N, C-alpha and C positions, 0 to 999 in steps of 0.2 A: 652274711658279711656286714650288711648295713648295721645290724644291731651291735656287732662287735666294734665297728668303727665308732659308733655313737657313744660307746662306753668311755672312749678317750676324749670326748668333747667337753673337757673341763673349762668352763668360762673363766676369764680373767679381765681385769681392767688393764688395757695395754699401757705399759709404762711409757712416759715421754722420753724422747731421745735426750741423752745426756742427763737423765735423772740419776738418783743415787743407785737405783737397781742396775741401770745400764753401766754406770762407771765401775761399780764393784764387780759386776759379772765380767766385764771386759778385762779389768785389771787382773782378777784371779784367773780367768780363762787364758789370757795371753801368757801369764807367768807359768801356768801349768803346761801349756802346749810347748813352750820353749824348753822347759826342763824335760818334759817327756820325750821330745824330739832328740835332744842332746843325749839323754840316757839311752834311748833306743839305738842310736847309731854307735854307742859304745858297747852295747850288749849283743846286738844282732849283726851277724856277718853280712857284708855287702851282697854276697851271693844269695842271701835269703830275703833281702829287702824287696825285690819284685813280688815275692809271695805276700809280704806284709802289705805292700801297696795294693795288691789284688784284693786282700781282705778288706782294706779300707774302701775299695770300690764296691765290694759286696755290701758293706755296711751302708754306704751312701745310697746304693740302689734300693736296698730293702726299705730304708726310711723314706726315700722318695716315692716308692710305690704306695706306702701307707699315707703319705701326704696327699698324693693324687686321689686316693680313695676318700680321704677325709674331706678334701675340697669338693669332690663330686657329691658325696652323700650328705655332708653336714652343712657346708658353706653355700654351695650353689644349687641345692635342691635337685640333685640328679641331672644336672646339665653340665657340660664340660666347658670350662673357661680357658680359652687358648692363651690367655695372658700368663698362665702358670705352666705352660708346656715346658718340660725340663731341657731347654737348650739355651741357657744363658752361659756367659763366660764362667760363672761359678758352678755351672753344672758339668763342665767338661771333665773334671777329674773322675767323676763317676764312670764315664766311658773310658777315659785314658788308662785309669788304674786297672780296669777289667781286661783291656786288650794288651797291657804291657807285657805280661808273661808270654803272650802268644806271638809277639814280634820276634822273629828269628834272628834278626840282625842286631848286633850290639849297638851299632851306630843309630839304628832306628829307635832303640830303647832310650839312648841318650838324648835324642831329639825330643821324645815324649817327656822325659824327665826334666829337660831344660825348659820346655814349655810350661810344665806344671810349676817348676821353681819360680819362673819369672811372672807369667801371666796370672796363674791361679792364686799364687801367694798375694799378688797385687789385688786381685778381686776379693779375696777373703778379708784383707786389711781394710780396703776401701768400704766394703759393705758394713763392717763393724764400726768404722769411723763415721759413716752416715747411715744409721740403722733404721730410718723411717719406714723402709719397706719390710723390716723384719718383725715388727711388733704387731700382733693380732689380738683379737678378743678371745683367743683360746690358748691355753698353756702349751698344748702340743705344737701348734704352728709357730709360736714364739720361740720355744726352746729348740725346735727343729732348725729354725733359721740361724739362731745364735750358735748352736753346736756345730751345724753344718759348716759354717765359715771358720770356726775354730779348727775344725778338722782339715779344712783346706790349708790353713797356715801350718798345721802339723805336717801334712804331706809335703808342702814346699820346703819346710825346714829340714825334714828327714833327708830329702834329696840333696839339699845344699850341704848339710853337715857331713853326709856320707860321700859327697863328691860323685854322685851318680850323674850329674849334669856336666855339660861342656860349657865352662865359663869364659871361653875365648870369644872374641868378637864374631868369628865365624859361627860359633855355637849359637849365638842369638840369631844371626841371619838365617840359619837353617830352620828356626822355628817359625819364621814369617810365612812360608808356604802353608804350613798347618793352620796358622791363624787366618790366612786368606781363605782357605777351604772352609773353615768353620764359619767365617763371615758369609760366604756364598750360601752355605746350608741355611744359616739363620735368615738370610734374605729370601730364600725360596719359601721357607716356612711362613715368614711374615706375609708374603704375597698370596700364597695358596690358602692360608687360613682366613684371609680377609672376608670372604663370604660367610664364614662360620662364626666370626667374632674377632675381637681385638687380639693381636699377637705382636709382641715387641721383642723378639729374640735379639740378644746382643744390644738392645736399645737402639736399633737402627731401622726401625720401621719407616717406610716411605710415606706413611699415612698420618703419623702422629709425631709431634715434637718429642724429643728424648725425655724420658721420665727422670733422668739424672740431673741433679742440681747443676747449675752453671751452664751445662750443655742444653738444657731446656730453654734457658733464656737466649742462648746463641741461636737456637733453632727458631724461636719466635721472632727474633730480630732480623736474621739473615736468611732464613729458610731452612726447611728440614734437611735438605741434602747437605748444605754447608754444616749444619749442626752435627749431622751424622759423621761427616768426613773429619771434622775437628775432634769428635769423640774417639773415633778409631785411631787417629794420629796420637791423641793424648794417651790412649791405652797402650799403644806401641812404645811411646816414650816412657811411660810408667814401667812397663815390663823391662825395657832396656836399663832403666835406673836400678831396678833390683838386680839385674844381671851384672851391672858394673859393681854394685856393692859386694856381691858374692865373689866376683873375680878378685876384688881387693882383699876380701877376707881370706880367700884361698892362698893368695900370694903371701899375706902376712903369716898365715899358718905354716906355709912351707918354709918360710925363713926361720921361724921360731923352732921348727922341728929339726932344722939343721944346726 
């Protein structure tokens, strides 16, 4: 396995954020996923979309497994770096897409879809807008990070365009318990992994200032707990902003249809 992984260790000079490579890749990538999401929702019946999202989850899981092996064998010399444990906000669609077809309740599926539409679309866009953590000295890791977040945007847009989500105010409120549960799991991982190495799931580690710009400075000035609380509040507000946008889009679409 090690030899197979090492064959994909093609080195590269990491592009600078907002370089020509970054701008062109993001522009072409975003245009492509918007068109593909729109085309998909016109050609695939809504009843088949959970299976499509499940396939997206499989694709994310397969590439994440390869990334973890790549980090273990190539980057970290056969030691595990808990910083890259796959439980960030942008990791959640990998799990949610896989369990979506297994949720028996239609309401439960709508909660998961609404969560991915709001929070993971937010995560994908913000990661591409501030891509310093996506560029690595290897082609595989760099492309993995960029394509991963484009796929998150695709998933969010497919859900929004197909109206699998609940865009009412209550629909957003019903995603908050799931967000809270994920924050609790992230906090448990951060604390239990401390003796083994750095872990900053959801960027709310109690031991290190947030790695996210702006919130890092808030944590340094007012304390880590305050920085983490402001970050989580900003994440909820960002998810709510996307929720409101799609609510308005659905209202406008309904009016034009009539």
